[in-house]
N, C-alpha and C positions, 0 to 999 in steps of 0.2 A: 504493499499500500504506499502510496506516495502522498506528501502533504504539500498543499498549496501555501505559498507565502502570504502574509497579511497585507496584500495590495488588491487593487481592483483587478479581477481576473475572471474571465468568462462571464462577464456582466454581474459579478457578485462582489460584495464588500464585506469587511468584518468591522464591527464597532471599534472605535478608537480606544475605548476603555479596555477592551479585550486585547487589543494589540499591545497596549502598555503592560498589562498583566503578563503577557506572553514574552516580554522582553524584546519586542520588535520595533519599538520607537526609540531611537537613539536619545540619550540624555534624559529619559523619562523613567520613573520607577514608582510603583505603588507603594505607599506607606500606610500601615494599619497600626494603631496602638490602642490599647484597651486596659482597663483596670477594674478591680473588684475589691470591695471591702465589706465585711459583714457587721462592722461596728462603727458606722458613721454617726458621729455625735452631732452636738449643736454648734460646732465651729467649723468653718470651711476647711476642708482637707482634700488633698489630691489623693485619688483613689489608688492604692497599691496593696501589697501584701503585708503591710505593717499597720499597726493601729496609731499612726502619727502622720503629720503631713510630711510630704516628700521634700526634702531640702537638697538641692543640688551641691556637689562638691565645691568648696571654695577655691581649689587649685588643682591642677593636674597632679595625680600621684599614682603610684603602684597600689594595687588592692589585694586583698586576700580572699580566696574562695574557701568555704568550708561548709561542711554538712553537720547537723546536730545528731546524725546517726552514724555510728561506727561501721555500719553495714555498706555505707555508700563509698566504696573504695575504687571504682572503675567507671564513673559516670562522666562522659564527655559533655562539657558545657561550653557553647559558643557565647562569647561576650562581644557585643557590638556597642561601640561608643564613639567619642570624639577626644582628640588629643588637645593639647594646650592652645593650638591655633584653630580648633573647631573643625579639623580635618577627620574624616571617618577612619576609624581603626577597628580592628577586631583580632580576636585570637581564640584558640580552644584551650581550655584547661581540663585536666582530669582530676576528679575529686580524690582525696585520700582520707575518706572518713572524717573524723573530727580533728584531723591535722590540717593546718593551714597551708594552702597552695598559693603562691604569689604570682601575680600577673607579670608578664614581660613588659607590657605597655603601661604607660602613665595615662590615666583617664581624667579628663575634665568633666565628661558627661557619660552617663550609662543610658543607652536607649533601649537595649533589650538583652535578655538572657534566655538561652534555649538549650534544652537537653536534646541531644540527637543520637548519642550512643549510650545505652543503659537508661535505667529509670530510677531516680532516687526515691528511697522510702522516707527520708527525712527532709527537713527544710534546708535549702542551700542558700547561703547568704554571701554577698560580695561586699566588703567593707574596708574602711580605713580606720583602724582602732575600733572604737565603739560606735563609729558612724556607719550605718548601713545605707548602700547606694543601690543595691539590687538584691532581689530574693525571689527564689522559686519555692513556693510552698509545696509541701509533700503531696505527691500524687497528681500535681498540676502539669509539670513538664516545661512550663515557660513562665517568665516573669509576667506579672499582670500589673503594669504601671501606666496610669492614664496621663503620661506626660511624654513629651518628645522635644528634642533640640534640633533645629534645623542646622545641617552642616555648613561649613565654609564654602563660599562660592556656589551656593544652591538657593533655591527658592522653593517653598512648600505651598501648595494650593489645597486648602481643606474643602472637601466636598460634603461631608456628612458627619454628624454627631448623633449617637443614639444613647439612650439611657433607660435603665430599668431599676425598679426598687420593689421591696416586698411590702410597701405600704398598702393596707387594705382600702379598697374603694369606698368612699363615703366617710372615712374616718377623718378626724380633725388634724391627723398628722400628714405632713407633706415634706417633700424634698426640695431644697433650693439648689440650683445649678448655676455655675458660672464658669467661663472660660478665661483663666488668668494667664496673661502673656507677659513674659519678661523679655524685653527687647535688647538687642545689642549686648548680649552677654549679661544682662542684668544691670548694666551701667546707664541705661536710659530710663525713660518713664515706663512704669508698668501699667498694664491696662487690664480691666475686667470687661469681657464681652458677653453678649447673649445671656444676661441674667434672666433666670425663669424658674418657675416652681412647677412641680408635677407630683402626681400620686403614684402611678404605676409605671408608665412609660412616657417617653418624649422623643421626638426626632427633629433635628434641624437639617434640612436638605437645601443646599444653596444652588440656585440656578447658575449663578456666577461664583466660582469659588473664591474663598477668602484667601488673600495673599499674606504669607509670612516670610519676611526676609531672613537672610542667614544669621545664625547665632541667636535667633529667637527661641525661647523655650515656652512651649505650650503646656499648660496644666489644667486638665479638667477636674474641677473641684465640686464637692457637694457638702451640704450640711443638712441634718434633720431638724424639723421644727420642735421635736421633743424626743427625749431618750435617744435610742440608738436604732439603726436600720441597716439592712443589706442594700447596698447600691452598686451598680455596675455601669460603666461608660464604654463606648467604643467609637473610634473615629477613623476615617479613611480619607486619603487624599493622594496627590501626585507630587512627588519630589522631582524638580527639574534641575539639572546640573547647568550652571552658567558657563562652565569651561569644558565639560565632558567628564564622564565617569572613568 
């Protein structure tokens, strides 16, 4: 069986979004990021696998990867992030149970962690000292962080944000959402966009995608009107390299 390229051929075409997902549009790449937390309280927090707001590293540094289970001795973890100049870097580390394994790269930002060989039975964390910057919860296989930093010489176009919560319909409890953006590496004005409240689900779909310049950090944040709540967010868009990947 032969496969046709993603161009107009024999009077047929393929949607642009599918071409990007297939890696057939130069300098374009799909980016998805998502977060979940089952203990969202009454203060705004970026959703991830820790019961605290996500704070980005203050400077580029090597980090240590470790599991809280001695059984996790051969799990390969892909780490994707940015260096001191916001250039994309990545590496693969193999867990050694509860013994720290140090990264070769120095990371200013962590965008994703993913298990791709083996499956951890414990929680895997990536940290500098007591500060955790990435976490894969036991049984999940990937980090769940509703935050993303745009690499150097790139522009990110956000198409969709979706949210879910366990709040019962008709109850007096609700979830507040905001898109918190730290521009230019946090050295310029910070913004809050798309403030909204919802009970069970919400979705923001942009006919014209929202533009985020290089070095911008996007944080999808939530808070509960009372007590705590389960909340999840997901976002998708296209990353376009201004110089080429």
